[in-house]
DOKOL-752912 format. One record per residue (C-alpha): x, y, z; residue in one letter. Coordinates in steps of 0.1 Angstrom, whole numbers, plus 5000, padded with zeros to 4 digits. Layout:
BEGIN
@x->X; y->Y; z->Z; residuo->a
...
//
This chain:
BEGIN
@x->3674; y->5145; z->6769; residuo->m
@x->3652; y->5149; z->6794; residuo->e
@x->3639; y->5118; z->6783; residuo->g
@x->3669; y->5097; z->6789; residuo->i
@x->3685; y->5116; z->6819; residuo->f
@x->3656; y->5134; z->6836; residuo->g
@x->3641; y->5106; z->6853; residuo->k
@x->3675; y->5095; z->6869; residuo->h
@x->3694; y->5131; z->6876; residuo->a
@x->3698; y->5122; z->6911; residuo->e
@x->3720; y->5088; z->6901; residuo->v
@x->3737; y->5108; z->6875; residuo->y
@x->3749; y->5138; z->6899; residuo->l
@x->3767; y->5110; z->6923; residuo->v
@x->3782; y->5085; z->6896; residuo->g
@x->3797; y->5107; z->6869; residuo->r
@x->3834; y->5113; z->6870; residuo->p
@x->3845; y->5149; z->6879; residuo->t
@x->3868; y->5168; z->6847; residuo->y
@x->3899; y->5174; z->6860; residuo->p
@x->3903; y->5214; z->6866; residuo->k
@x->3938; y->5217; z->6839; residuo->e
@x->3912; y->5212; z->6812; residuo->w
@x->3894; y->5244; z->6819; residuo->f
@x->3925; y->5264; z->6825; residuo->s
@x->3938; y->5248; z->6792; residuo->m
@x->3909; y->5257; z->6774; residuo->l
@x->3910; y->5296; z->6788; residuo->a
@x->3939; y->5301; z->6780; residuo->a
@x->3931; y->5293; z->6743; residuo->l
@x->3907; y->5321; z->6740; residuo->t
@x->3922; y->5358; z->6741; residuo->p
@x->3888; y->5373; z->6762; residuo->n
@x->3869; y->5359; z->6791; residuo->h
@x->3840; y->5378; z->6790; residuo->s
@x->3809; y->5346; z->6782; residuo->l
@x->3810; y->5307; z->6780; residuo->a
@x->3782; y->5285; z->6771; residuo->w
@x->3783; y->5254; z->6785; residuo->d
@x->3758; y->5232; z->6764; residuo->v
@x->3735; y->5201; z->6778; residuo->g
@x->3752; y->5213; z->6811; residuo->t
@x->3732; y->5185; z->6832; residuo->g
@x->3746; y->5186; z->6868; residuo->n
@x->3764; y->5217; z->6857; residuo->g
@x->3799; y->5200; z->6864; residuo->q
@x->3815; y->5220; z->6837; residuo->a
@x->3797; y->5249; z->6841; residuo->a
@x->3809; y->5258; z->6873; residuo->f
@x->3848; y->5250; z->6865; residuo->s
@x->3843; y->5272; z->6831; residuo->l
@x->3830; y->5300; z->6865; residuo->g
@x->3869; y->5299; z->6874; residuo->e
@x->3877; y->5314; z->6847; residuo->h
@x->3849; y->5335; z->6829; residuo->y
@x->3836; y->5365; z->6840; residuo->e
@x->3799; y->5346; z->6833; residuo->q
@x->3789; y->5313; z->6822; residuo->v
@x->3754; y->5304; z->6806; residuo->i
@x->3752; y->5266; z->6813; residuo->g
@x->3720; y->5254; z->6795; residuo->t
@x->3700; y->5221; z->6787; residuo->d
@x->3666; y->5206; z->6777; residuo->m
@x->3661; y->5186; z->6810; residuo->s
@x->3650; y->5210; z->6837; residuo->e
@x->3653; y->5178; z->6863; residuo->s
@x->3691; y->5178; z->6857; residuo->q
@x->3688; y->5216; z->6861; residuo->l
@x->3674; y->5217; z->6894; residuo->k
@x->3702; y->5197; z->6908; residuo->l
@x->3730; y->5218; z->6891; residuo->a
@x->3759; y->5234; z->6911; residuo->l
@x->3758; y->5266; z->6919; residuo->q
@x->3781; y->5293; z->6912; residuo->h
@x->3779; y->5329; z->6913; residuo->p
@x->3787; y->5337; z->6878; residuo->r
@x->3770; y->5306; z->6868; residuo->v
@x->3737; y->5310; z->6854; residuo->r
@x->3714; y->5278; z->6837; residuo->y
@x->3689; y->5283; z->6816; residuo->v
@x->3663; y->5259; z->6806; residuo->h
@x->3659; y->5253; z->6770; residuo->t
@x->3633; y->5230; z->6751; residuo->p
@x->3634; y->5213; z->6720; residuo->m
@x->3607; y->5237; z->6707; residuo->t
@x->3632; y->5270; z->6712; residuo->m
@x->3638; y->5286; z->6680; residuo->s
@x->3675; y->5294; z->6666; residuo->d
@x->3672; y->5329; z->6670; residuo->d
@x->3654; y->5325; z->6702; residuo->d
@x->3685; y->5309; z->6713; residuo->l
@x->3711; y->5333; z->6702; residuo->v
@x->3691; y->5359; z->6715; residuo->e
@x->3696; y->5344; z->6750; residuo->l
@x->3728; y->5335; z->6754; residuo->i
@x->3741; y->5368; z->6743; residuo->g
@x->3738; y->5374; z->6701; residuo->g
@x->3757; y->5370; z->6677; residuo->e
@x->3795; y->5373; z->6679; residuo->n
@x->3794; y->5371; z->6715; residuo->s
@x->3807; y->5337; z->6731; residuo->v
@x->3845; y->5335; z->6739; residuo->d
@x->3841; y->5298; z->6749; residuo->l
@x->3815; y->5272; z->6741; residuo->v
@x->3815; y->5240; z->6758; residuo->t
@x->3802; y->5204; z->6757; residuo->a
@x->3803; y->5178; z->6779; residuo->a
@x->3796; y->5144; z->6772; residuo->e
@x->3766; y->5157; z->6756; residuo->a
@x->3772; y->5167; z->6717; residuo->v
@x->3769; y->5131; z->6705; residuo->h
@x->3730; y->5139; z->6716; residuo->w
@x->3727; y->5170; z->6699; residuo->f
@x->3711; y->5177; z->6660; residuo->d
@x->3743; y->5184; z->6653; residuo->l
@x->3738; y->5208; z->6619; residuo->p
@x->3715; y->5225; z->6642; residuo->k
@x->3741; y->5232; z->6674; residuo->f
@x->3768; y->5238; z->6650; residuo->y
@x->3750; y->5267; z->6631; residuo->s
@x->3741; y->5284; z->6661; residuo->v
@x->3777; y->5278; z->6676; residuo->v
@x->3786; y->5296; z->6645; residuo->k
@x->3763; y->5328; z->6652; residuo->r
@x->3768; y->5327; z->6683; residuo->v
@x->3813; y->5322; z->6685; residuo->l
@x->3835; y->5357; z->6688; residuo->r
@x->3852; y->5363; z->6659; residuo->k
@x->3878; y->5361; z->6656; residuo->p
@x->3890; y->5344; z->6692; residuo->g
@x->3861; y->5319; z->6705; residuo->g
@x->3867; y->5287; z->6707; residuo->v
@x->3840; y->5252; z->6709; residuo->i
@x->3856; y->5222; z->6728; residuo->a
@x->3835; y->5188; z->6731; residuo->v
@x->3848; y->5159; z->6750; residuo->w
@x->3835; y->5129; z->6761; residuo->g
@x->3847; y->5094; z->6778; residuo->y
@x->3842; y->5060; z->6770; residuo->n
@x->3862; y->5038; z->6787; residuo->d
@x->3882; y->5029; z->6824; residuo->s
@x->3917; y->5012; z->6827; residuo->v
@x->3920; y->4997; z->6863; residuo->t
@x->3934; y->4961; z->6858; residuo->d
@x->3928; y->4939; z->6837; residuo->p
@x->3906; y->4909; z->6852; residuo->e
@x->3882; y->4942; z->6862; residuo->l
@x->3887; y->4958; z->6826; residuo->d
@x->3873; y->4925; z->6811; residuo->d
@x->3844; y->4926; z->6836; residuo->v
@x->3838; y->4959; z->6827; residuo->l
@x->3838; y->4958; z->6791; residuo->k
@x->3819; y->4928; z->6789; residuo->r
@x->3791; y->4950; z->6808; residuo->f
@x->3793; y->4975; z->6782; residuo->r
@x->3786; y->4950; z->6754; residuo->e
@x->3756; y->4939; z->6772; residuo->a
@x->3741; y->4975; z->6776; residuo->c
@x->3743; y->4983; z->6738; residuo->k
@x->3715; y->4967; z->6730; residuo->p
@x->3698; y->4992; z->6748; residuo->f
@x->3719; y->5023; z->6737; residuo->w
@x->3707; y->5054; z->6716; residuo->d
@x->3722; y->5051; z->6680; residuo->p
@x->3738; y->5084; z->6689; residuo->k
@x->3761; y->5070; z->6715; residuo->m
@x->3782; y->5053; z->6685; residuo->d
@x->3796; y->5084; z->6684; residuo->y
@x->3805; y->5082; z->6714; residuo->l
@x->3818; y->5042; z->6713; residuo->w
@x->3839; y->5057; z->6686; residuo->e
@x->3861; y->5080; z->6705; residuo->g
@x->3847; y->5109; z->6684; residuo->y
@x->3866; y->5100; z->6657; residuo->r
@x->3831; y->5096; z->6635; residuo->t
@x->3818; y->5125; z->6649; residuo->l
@x->3817; y->5156; z->6624; residuo->p
@x->3833; y->5188; z->6633; residuo->f
@x->3838; y->5214; z->6609; residuo->p
@x->3861; y->5241; z->6630; residuo->f
@x->3896; y->5245; z->6624; residuo->e
@x->3917; y->5232; z->6649; residuo->s
@x->3929; y->5250; z->6677; residuo->v
@x->3959; y->5224; z->6691; residuo->g
@x->3934; y->5202; z->6706; residuo->l
@x->3924; y->5177; z->6685; residuo->g
@x->3906; y->5178; z->6648; residuo->s
@x->3873; y->5162; z->6629; residuo->e
@x->3888; y->5126; z->6630; residuo->g
@x->3919; y->5128; z->6651; residuo->r
@x->3907; y->5135; z->6690; residuo->p
@x->3931; y->5148; z->6714; residuo->a
@x->3930; y->5118; z->6736; residuo->p
@x->3929; y->5126; z->6778; residuo->l
@x->3921; y->5112; z->6811; residuo->e
@x->3907; y->5115; z->6844; residuo->m
@x->3921; y->5095; z->6874; residuo->p
@x->3905; y->5092; z->6900; residuo->k
@x->3906; y->5072; z->6939; residuo->e
@x->3875; y->5056; z->6938; residuo->t
@x->3853; y->5032; z->6962; residuo->s
@x->3834; y->4998; z->6948; residuo->f
@x->3800; y->5020; z->6953; residuo->e
@x->3814; y->5049; z->6930; residuo->g
@x->3821; y->5022; z->6905; residuo->v
@x->3781; y->5010; z->6908; residuo->v
@x->3768; y->5042; z->6908; residuo->r
@x->3791; y->5054; z->6879; residuo->m
@x->3775; y->5019; z->6859; residuo->l
@x->3736; y->5027; z->6873; residuo->r
@x->3738; y->5061; z->6855; residuo->s
@x->3741; y->5051; z->6823; residuo->y
@x->3722; y->5057; z->6797; residuo->s
@x->3718; y->5024; z->6784; residuo->g
@x->3712; y->5001; z->6820; residuo->v
@x->3688; y->5031; z->6829; residuo->n
@x->3667; y->5024; z->6796; residuo->a
@x->3670; y->4985; z->6800; residuo->a
@x->3651; y->4990; z->6833; residuo->k
@x->3622; y->5007; z->6815; residuo->d
@x->3621; y->4981; z->6796; residuo->q
@x->3622; y->4952; z->6830; residuo->g
@x->3655; y->4940; z->6827; residuo->v
@x->3680; y->4947; z->6852; residuo->d
@x->3717; y->4948; z->6836; residuo->l
@x->3728; y->4956; z->6870; residuo->l
@x->3718; y->4922; z->6886; residuo->s
@x->3733; y->4913; z->6924; residuo->q
@x->3747; y->4886; z->6903; residuo->e
@x->3766; y->4912; z->6880; residuo->v
@x->3772; y->4934; z->6912; residuo->i
@x->3786; y->4903; z->6930; residuo->e
@x->3813; y->4895; z->6901; residuo->e
@x->3820; y->4932; z->6901; residuo->l
@x->3830; y->4932; z->6938; residuo->q
@x->3849; y->4898; z->6938; residuo->r
@x->3871; y->4914; z->6910; residuo->v
@x->3873; y->4952; z->6927; residuo->w
@x->3887; y->4931; z->6957; residuo->g
@x->3859; y->4939; z->6982; residuo->g
@x->3835; y->4967; z->6991; residuo->p
@x->3856; y->4984; z->7007; residuo->n
@x->3888; y->4988; z->6988; residuo->l
@x->3893; y->5020; z->6972; residuo->v
@x->3916; y->5021; z->6939; residuo->r
@x->3926; y->5042; z->6916; residuo->k
@x->3908; y->5040; z->6886; residuo->v
@x->3916; y->5064; z->6849; residuo->t
@x->3887; y->5069; z->6826; residuo->t
@x->3898; y->5074; z->6788; residuo->k
@x->3884; y->5107; z->6776; residuo->a
@x->3889; y->5126; z->6744; residuo->f
@x->3886; y->5165; z->6731; residuo->m
@x->3877; y->5179; z->6698; residuo->l
@x->3886; y->5220; z->6698; residuo->a
@x->3887; y->5246; z->6672; residuo->g
@x->3874; y->5276; z->6661; residuo->k
@x->3856; y->5294; z->6633; residuo->v
//
């Protein structure tokens, strides 16, 4: 993930939508203990920061040192770089040992992971009973039919440049393996639908599109998916560069226990 997002960490930081605070209250209510949370693939630390309001200690880990350098700071959150070469045993020890974690989260990240390896570590570190794992992502937005159609065509143009692992995301995690017992927030094959409403400027939408991994992969290959022509079309259907509109990002979550 360092290669995918590391070079564009600043764009990712300002471009991505924010997760509602209510999500973290909802997740915290599922765990009887609130000593330790682990946010995996923490990126800019958005989820880890919010978890810091509910757990005594939060560890945010990521393979991307560039992302971690820009992560949101919170007195209860500690960020740790975890390179791909780190062994499972070392990772378990780093997080806190077997049977130590109350909540594991992966926000817009789990589709990038080596899933058997990740789930094996999660099953070791989760507190039993009481520990919960929650993973979520988002893949679409709703504003109005004309704008939604333009954005849909834009995403289609991105697909040839996306990693195949992104298929899990664009299928709404419905095909994502998730070998955990449901706790009432989705189950394997049936993720729970969620929404992220936000008042957004046109500049905010462009920043979001610039943060797409497909856009940056295309750029590295000399293809500009966000050309001036595309931006002008987006601006036209948006209603002008100064207009602020409500955008609802469609999200989905799977939560479970060992």
